[in-house]
C-alpha positions as CSV (number, residue, x, y, z in Angstrom):
1,M,0.0,0.0,0.0
2,T,1.4,3.4,-1.0
3,D,0.8,6.7,0.6
4,Y,-0.9,9.3,-1.6
5,F,2.0,11.8,-1.3
6,D,4.4,9.1,-2.3
7,A,2.0,7.7,-4.9
8,E,2.1,7.5,-8.7
9,A,3.6,10.4,-9.3
10,K,5.6,13.3,-9.5
11,Q,3.0,14.8,-11.8
12,T,0.3,14.8,-9.0
13,R,2.7,16.4,-6.5
14,Q,3.6,19.1,-9.0
15,V,-0.1,19.9,-9.4
16,I,-0.4,20.2,-5.6
17,R,2.6,22.5,-5.4
18,Q,1.2,24.7,-8.2
19,L,-2.1,24.8,-6.4
20,L,-0.6,25.8,-3.1
21,S,2.0,28.3,-4.3
22,G,-0.2,30.2,-6.8
23,M,2.5,29.9,-9.5
24,S,1.6,31.2,-12.9
25,E,2.2,27.7,-14.3
26,G,-0.8,26.5,-12.3
27,R,-3.3,28.7,-14.3
28,E,-5.5,25.8,-15.5
29,V,-5.4,24.3,-11.9
30,R,-6.7,27.6,-10.5
31,A,-9.3,27.9,-13.2
32,Y,-10.7,24.5,-12.4
33,L,-10.7,25.3,-8.7
34,Q,-12.5,28.5,-9.2
35,K,-15.1,26.7,-11.5
36,F,-15.7,24.0,-8.9
37,S,-15.8,26.4,-6.0
38,E,-18.5,28.5,-7.6
39,M,-21.0,25.6,-7.9
40,D,-23.2,23.9,-5.3
41,R,-20.7,21.8,-3.4
42,A,-22.9,18.7,-3.7
43,R,-22.7,19.1,-7.5
44,F,-18.9,19.0,-7.7
45,A,-18.4,15.3,-8.2
46,V,-19.7,11.8,-7.5
47,I,-16.9,9.3,-6.9
48,K,-17.5,5.5,-7.0
49,V,-14.9,3.4,-5.1
50,G,-14.9,-0.4,-5.3
51,G,-13.9,-2.7,-2.4
52,A,-10.6,-3.6,-4.1
53,I,-9.5,0.0,-4.0
54,L,-10.4,0.2,-0.3
55,R,-8.4,-2.9,0.3
56,D,-5.3,-2.0,-1.8
57,E,-5.2,1.8,-2.1
58,M,-7.0,3.3,1.0
59,A,-4.2,5.6,1.9
60,A,-4.0,7.1,-1.6
61,L,-7.7,7.5,-1.7
62,A,-7.9,9.1,1.8
63,G,-5.0,11.5,1.0
64,A,-6.7,12.7,-2.2
65,L,-10.1,13.2,-0.6
66,A,-8.6,15.0,2.4
67,F,-6.7,17.3,0.1
68,L,-9.9,18.1,-1.8
69,Q,-11.8,18.7,1.4
70,K,-9.1,21.2,2.6
71,L,-9.7,23.1,-0.7
72,G,-13.4,23.4,0.3
73,L,-14.6,20.8,-2.1
74,A,-16.9,18.0,-1.1
75,P,-17.1,15.1,-3.6
76,I,-19.8,12.5,-2.8
77,V,-18.2,9.1,-2.3
78,V,-20.1,5.9,-3.0
79,H,-18.2,2.8,-2.0
80,G,-18.9,-0.9,-2.4
81,G,-17.0,-3.8,-0.8
82,G,-17.3,-6.9,-2.9
83,P,-14.1,-8.7,-1.8
84,Q,-14.8,-7.8,1.9
85,I,-18.4,-9.0,1.6
86,D,-17.3,-12.3,0.0
87,A,-14.8,-12.9,2.8
88,A,-17.3,-12.0,5.6
89,L,-20.0,-14.3,4.1
90,A,-17.5,-17.1,3.7
91,A,-16.4,-16.7,7.3
92,K,-20.0,-17.2,8.4
93,G,-20.5,-20.2,6.1
94,I,-23.0,-18.3,3.9
95,E,-22.8,-19.3,0.3
96,T,-22.7,-16.5,-2.3
97,S,-25.0,-17.1,-5.3
98,R,-26.0,-14.8,-8.1
99,H,-29.0,-14.4,-10.3
100,E,-28.6,-12.4,-13.5
101,G,-25.4,-10.9,-12.2
102,L,-26.9,-9.7,-8.9
103,R,-26.0,-11.2,-5.5
104,I,-28.8,-13.2,-4.0
105,T,-29.3,-11.7,-0.5
106,D,-31.3,-13.5,2.2
107,D,-31.8,-12.1,5.7
108,A,-28.6,-13.7,7.1
109,A,-26.5,-12.4,4.1
110,M,-28.0,-8.9,4.4
111,H,-27.0,-8.7,8.0
112,E,-23.4,-9.5,7.2
113,I,-23.4,-7.2,4.1
114,A,-24.7,-4.3,6.1
115,S,-22.3,-4.9,8.9
116,T,-19.3,-5.2,6.6
117,L,-20.2,-2.1,4.6
118,R,-20.7,-0.1,7.8
119,G,-17.2,-1.2,8.9
120,L,-15.7,-0.1,5.6
121,T,-17.4,3.3,5.9
122,L,-15.9,3.8,9.3
123,D,-12.5,2.8,7.8
124,V,-12.9,5.4,5.1
125,L,-13.8,8.1,7.6
126,G,-10.9,7.2,9.8
127,A,-8.4,7.2,6.9
128,I,-9.6,10.6,5.7
129,R,-9.3,11.9,9.3
130,A,-5.8,10.5,9.6
131,K,-4.9,12.6,6.6
132,G,-6.3,15.8,8.2
133,G,-9.6,15.8,6.4
134,H,-13.2,15.4,7.4
135,A,-16.0,13.2,6.1
136,T,-19.5,12.3,7.1
137,A,-21.3,8.9,6.9
138,I,-24.7,9.1,5.2
139,G,-27.0,6.5,6.6
140,A,-29.1,3.9,4.7
141,G,-32.2,6.0,5.4
142,A,-31.1,8.5,2.8
143,V,-31.8,5.9,0.0
144,L,-35.4,4.7,-0.3
145,A,-35.4,1.5,-2.3
146,D,-37.8,-1.0,-3.8
147,L,-37.1,-4.7,-3.8
148,V,-36.1,-5.8,-7.3
149,D,-37.3,-9.4,-7.3
150,E,-37.8,-10.7,-3.8
151,E,-38.6,-14.2,-4.9
152,N,-35.4,-14.7,-6.8
153,L,-33.0,-12.2,-5.3
154,G,-34.2,-11.7,-1.7
155,R,-33.2,-8.3,-0.2
156,V,-31.8,-6.7,-3.3
157,G,-33.1,-3.2,-3.9
158,A,-33.1,-0.5,-6.5
159,P,-33.0,3.2,-5.5
160,K,-36.5,4.7,-5.7
161,E,-36.0,8.1,-4.0
162,L,-33.1,9.9,-2.4
163,D,-33.3,12.1,0.7
164,L,-30.6,14.6,-0.3
165,R,-30.9,16.7,2.9
166,S,-28.1,14.9,4.8
167,I,-25.9,15.0,1.7
168,H,-26.4,18.7,1.2
169,E,-25.9,19.4,4.9
170,A,-22.6,17.5,5.0
171,A,-21.4,19.2,1.8
172,D,-22.4,22.6,2.9
173,E,-20.3,22.2,6.0
174,G,-17.4,21.3,3.8
175,S,-17.4,17.6,4.9
176,I,-17.3,14.8,2.3
177,P,-20.5,12.7,2.2
178,V,-19.8,9.0,2.2
179,L,-22.5,6.5,1.2
180,T,-22.4,2.8,0.9
181,C,-24.6,0.4,-1.1
182,V,-27.4,-0.1,1.4
183,G,-30.8,1.4,1.3
184,E,-34.1,1.0,3.1
185,T,-37.6,-0.1,2.0
186,T,-40.7,1.8,3.0
187,D,-41.2,-0.8,5.8
188,G,-37.7,-0.2,7.2
189,R,-35.9,-3.3,5.8
190,L,-32.3,-2.9,4.8
191,V,-31.6,-3.9,1.2
192,N,-28.4,-4.5,-0.8
193,I,-28.1,-2.0,-3.7
194,N,-25.9,-2.2,-6.8
195,A,-23.2,0.6,-6.6
196,D,-23.6,1.6,-10.2
197,A,-27.4,2.0,-9.7
198,L,-26.8,4.2,-6.7
199,V,-24.3,6.4,-8.7
200,A,-26.9,6.7,-11.5
201,S,-29.6,7.8,-9.0
202,L,-27.2,10.4,-7.4
203,T,-26.2,11.6,-10.9
204,K,-29.8,12.1,-12.0
205,A,-30.7,13.9,-8.8
206,L,-27.6,16.1,-8.4
207,R,-26.4,16.6,-12.0
208,P,-22.7,16.8,-11.0
209,Q,-19.9,18.2,-13.1
210,K,-17.8,15.1,-12.7
211,I,-18.5,11.4,-12.2
212,I,-15.4,9.4,-11.3
213,F,-14.9,5.7,-11.2
214,L,-11.7,4.6,-9.2
215,T,-10.5,1.3,-10.5
216,G,-7.4,-0.9,-10.3
217,T,-6.6,-0.4,-14.0
218,G,-7.2,3.3,-13.8
219,A,-8.5,3.5,-17.4
220,I,-10.3,1.8,-20.2
221,L,-7.6,-0.2,-22.0
222,D,-7.2,-0.7,-25.7
223,G,-6.4,-3.9,-27.6
224,E,-2.8,-3.6,-26.6
225,G,-3.5,-3.0,-23.0
226,Q,-2.7,0.8,-23.2
227,P,-5.0,3.4,-21.6
228,I,-7.4,5.2,-23.9
229,S,-7.0,8.9,-22.9
230,F,-10.2,10.4,-24.4
231,I,-13.5,8.9,-25.5
232,H,-16.0,11.1,-27.4
233,L,-19.2,9.1,-27.4
234,A,-20.6,10.9,-30.4
235,N,-17.7,9.6,-32.6
236,D,-16.2,6.7,-30.7
237,Y,-19.0,4.7,-29.0
238,D,-20.2,2.6,-32.0
239,R,-16.6,1.9,-33.0
240,L,-15.5,0.9,-29.6
241,M,-18.5,-1.3,-28.9
242,G,-17.7,-3.2,-32.1
243,E,-14.1,-4.0,-31.0
244,D,-13.3,-7.6,-30.1
245,W,-10.8,-6.5,-27.5
246,L,-13.3,-4.5,-25.4
247,N,-14.1,-7.0,-22.7
248,G,-17.6,-7.6,-21.3
249,G,-17.1,-5.6,-18.1
250,M,-15.7,-2.5,-20.0
251,R,-18.4,-2.9,-22.7
252,L,-21.1,-2.7,-20.0
253,K,-19.3,0.2,-18.2
254,L,-19.1,2.2,-21.5
255,A,-22.9,1.7,-22.0
256,Q,-23.6,2.8,-18.4
257,I,-21.4,5.9,-18.9
258,R,-23.3,6.8,-22.1
259,D,-26.6,6.5,-20.1
260,L,-25.2,8.7,-17.2
261,L,-24.0,11.4,-19.6
262,S,-27.1,11.5,-21.7
263,D,-29.1,13.5,-19.2
264,L,-26.2,15.8,-18.1
265,P,-25.0,19.1,-19.6
266,L,-22.5,18.9,-22.5
267,G,-19.7,20.0,-20.2
268,A,-20.1,17.1,-17.8
269,S,-17.7,14.2,-17.9
270,V,-17.0,10.7,-16.6
271,A,-13.5,9.7,-15.7
272,I,-11.9,6.3,-15.0
273,T,-8.7,6.7,-13.0
274,R,-6.9,5.6,-9.8
275,P,-6.8,7.3,-6.4
276,G,-3.2,8.5,-6.8
277,S,-4.2,10.4,-10.0
278,L,-7.5,11.8,-8.7
279,V,-6.2,15.4,-8.1
280,K,-4.6,15.5,-11.6
281,E,-7.8,14.2,-13.1
282,L,-9.8,17.0,-11.5
283,F,-7.4,20.0,-12.0
284,T,-5.7,19.7,-15.3
285,H,-6.8,19.6,-18.9
286,G,-4.8,16.5,-19.6
287,G,-6.3,14.6,-16.7
288,S,-5.3,11.0,-16.2
289,G,-6.8,7.6,-17.0
290,T,-9.8,7.7,-19.4
291,L,-12.0,10.8,-19.8
292,V,-15.4,10.2,-21.4
293,R,-17.6,13.0,-22.7
294,R,-20.7,13.0,-24.9
295,G,-18.6,15.0,-27.4
296,E,-19.5,16.5,-30.7
297,Q,-19.6,15.0,-34.2
298,I,-16.4,15.7,-36.1
299,L,-17.2,16.8,-39.7
300,T,-14.9,16.9,-42.7
301,L,-15.7,19.6,-45.3
302,T,-14.0,20.0,-48.6
303,D,-15.9,22.9,-50.1
304,K,-15.0,26.4,-48.8
305,T,-18.6,27.6,-49.4
306,E,-19.7,24.9,-46.8
307,L,-17.7,26.6,-44.1
308,D,-19.3,29.0,-41.6
309,Q,-16.5,31.4,-42.1
310,E,-17.7,33.9,-39.5
311,R,-17.8,31.3,-36.7
312,L,-14.7,29.5,-37.8
313,G,-12.8,32.8,-38.1
314,A,-13.9,33.8,-34.6
315,L,-12.7,30.4,-33.3
316,I,-9.3,30.9,-34.9
317,E,-8.9,34.5,-33.8
318,G,-9.9,33.6,-30.3
319,A,-7.5,30.7,-30.0
320,F,-4.6,32.7,-31.4
321,G,-5.4,36.0,-29.9
322,R,-4.8,37.7,-33.3
323,T,-6.8,39.0,-36.2
324,L,-6.9,37.3,-39.5
325,T,-6.1,39.3,-42.6
326,P,-9.2,40.5,-44.5
327,S,-8.2,38.3,-47.5
328,Y,-7.6,35.1,-45.5
329,W,-10.6,33.2,-46.7
330,D,-10.4,34.5,-50.3
331,N,-6.8,33.4,-50.6
332,L,-7.2,30.1,-48.8
333,P,-6.7,27.1,-51.2
334,L,-8.7,24.8,-48.9
335,E,-8.1,21.0,-49.3
336,R,-10.3,20.1,-46.3
337,A,-11.5,21.5,-43.0
338,I,-12.0,19.1,-40.0
339,V,-14.4,20.8,-37.5
340,S,-16.5,19.9,-34.5
341,A,-20.2,20.3,-35.0
342,Q,-20.4,23.2,-32.5
343,M,-17.3,24.8,-34.1
344,R,-15.3,24.6,-30.9
345,A,-12.3,22.9,-32.6
346,A,-11.0,22.9,-36.1
347,A,-8.1,22.1,-38.4
348,I,-7.7,23.8,-41.8
349,L,-5.7,21.9,-44.4
350,T,-4.3,22.9,-47.7
351,S,-2.3,21.0,-50.3
352,L,1.4,20.6,-50.9
353,P,3.0,18.4,-53.6
354,G,2.7,14.9,-52.1
355,A,1.7,16.2,-48.6
356,L,-0.8,18.3,-46.7
357,Y,-0.2,21.5,-44.9
358,L,-1.9,22.3,-41.6
359,D,-2.7,25.9,-42.0
360,K,-4.6,26.4,-38.8
361,F,-5.4,24.2,-35.7
362,A,-7.6,25.9,-33.1
363,V,-9.4,24.8,-30.0
364,D,-11.8,27.0,-28.0
365,E,-10.4,27.8,-24.6
366,N,-13.7,26.6,-23.0
367,A,-13.4,23.2,-24.8
368,R,-9.8,22.4,-23.7
369,G,-9.7,19.4,-21.4
370,E,-12.7,17.8,-23.2
371,G,-10.5,15.9,-25.6
372,L,-12.2,17.7,-28.5
373,G,-8.9,18.9,-29.9
374,A,-7.6,15.3,-29.7
375,A,-10.6,14.1,-31.6
376,V,-10.0,16.6,-34.4
377,W,-6.3,15.8,-34.4
378,S,-7.0,12.1,-34.7
379,E,-9.2,12.7,-37.8
380,L,-6.5,15.0,-39.2
381,V,-3.7,12.5,-38.8
382,A,-5.9,9.8,-40.5
383,A,-6.5,12.2,-43.4
384,A,-2.9,13.3,-43.9
385,P,-0.3,10.5,-44.1
386,V,2.4,13.2,-44.8
387,L,1.8,16.4,-42.9
388,F,3.6,19.7,-42.4
389,W,2.8,22.7,-40.3
390,R,4.5,25.7,-38.8
391,S,4.4,27.6,-35.5
392,R,5.8,30.6,-33.8
393,P,8.2,29.9,-31.0
394,D,5.8,31.3,-28.3
395,N,2.8,29.3,-29.5
396,G,1.2,27.6,-26.4
397,F,0.6,24.4,-28.5
398,N,4.3,23.8,-29.2
399,A,4.6,21.1,-26.5
400,F,1.8,19.2,-28.2
401,Y,3.3,19.8,-31.6
402,H,6.7,18.4,-30.6
403,A,5.0,15.4,-29.0
404,N,3.1,14.6,-32.2
405,A,5.7,15.5,-34.8
406,Q,8.3,13.2,-36.4
407,G,10.7,16.1,-36.7
408,S,11.0,19.9,-36.7
409,A,13.4,22.6,-37.9
410,H,13.9,26.3,-37.2
411,Q,13.7,28.5,-40.2
412,G,13.6,32.3,-39.8
413,E,10.9,33.2,-37.3
414,W,9.2,29.9,-37.7
415,R,9.5,26.4,-36.3
416,V,8.3,24.0,-39.1
417,F,7.1,20.5,-38.1
418,W,6.4,17.4,-40.1
419,R,5.3,13.8,-39.7
420,G,5.1,10.8,-42.2
421,T,8.3,11.3,-44.2
422,N,12.0,10.7,-44.0
423,N,12.9,12.2,-47.4
424,W,15.4,14.8,-46.2
425,K,15.8,16.5,-49.5
426,K,12.1,17.1,-49.8
427,I,11.8,18.0,-46.1
428,G,14.4,20.8,-46.7
429,Q,12.4,22.2,-49.6
430,Y,9.2,22.0,-47.7
431,V,10.7,23.8,-44.7
432,E,12.1,26.6,-46.8
433,N,8.8,27.1,-48.7
434,I,6.6,26.9,-45.6
435,A,8.7,29.4,-43.7
436,S,8.4,31.9,-46.6
437,M,4.6,31.7,-46.7
438,P,3.0,35.1,-45.9
439,P,1.4,35.5,-42.5
440,S,-2.3,35.0,-42.2
441,F,-2.7,37.3,-39.2
442,I,-2.5,41.0,-39.1
443,D,0.7,42.0,-37.3
444,G,0.2,42.7,-33.7
445,P,0.8,41.3,-30.2
446,E,0.1,37.7,-29.6
């Protein structure tokens, strides 16, 4: 077990240092903190924690939650306890059986389940307190439930109604509300509730900005076992659901996430990460693990007359902080434009002999952190096997460009990037020609 402040990463500690010191490099961290601080505390985030995380990464979880609580943020924590419940039932000689994926829960099993989950809640509260934070246990009475199928499942319930008063009271006091997967029927019987169902009910009632699943893998993994950073459901859902490598559990999780986001504002997101990366997930555009949003359709347009030049021009000028020349659109030899449906991210491509030139790549400031730019970039790379582009030395996207380029060269006042070719003779010609292209912005401060 690893302590949070020794955990996973130098990156998370750097985020914390930036937050505490107010350094200018922490601008995006402070922007997120202000955004979260201005909303109803109970609408900040719902975090689901499985029993395996409580068993293996409790210190990391408690450290992250205590840190958030000290910042005045109160995420709502919903925890399960599958491994612990299995062990408790086995110790009492109670056999665990399932029906259609749900644990069959008779009276004896319910007693052990409730007792085990109460103990885990106390462990979570104690661990947060040990890190200097404060959390409040929310009782089973806050979740009114109906029995799902008493004949086949016994005391398994589905949330019917939430009493949010205790959650709001705890959050308003700056304490982290902690719920477990136990509810009550109208006649006062305790029932076992699926954690995902409880998260869904809380999401519908509170409409949080963030929903976070803390898992052992910390991400949805692709066919090679690598984390998928961003998923835009509008463009990626059908493709991912058709992949053989997406296992049944993750397939179900992705469908659940789509349902969760369908009733939330476009800016809401679901993240799958690990406790040690929780702060980075919340306070940086890049985040960690897998970030899932409803997203926007990505469109490819090849006819300049199809472009909404006014909106696209405003996007480009806003992203670059400069004014396009009056003749920009007239002089643009458009090969294709790759744009998001709401015109919040775009790539403008023109032709070179045997290659494409990225004339403009722009992402609206309010869309950064949504993975929208990454979605446009992915379409761009697929459309341009050989690609060149240029950038001024002080362009804020240069770190991204260096990470995604095969090479670059400094020529005059420009840095010219390329990918998809090793023909050095042609590269030299391209670099020289690209650097000599006239500017497309009116001269002025960046």
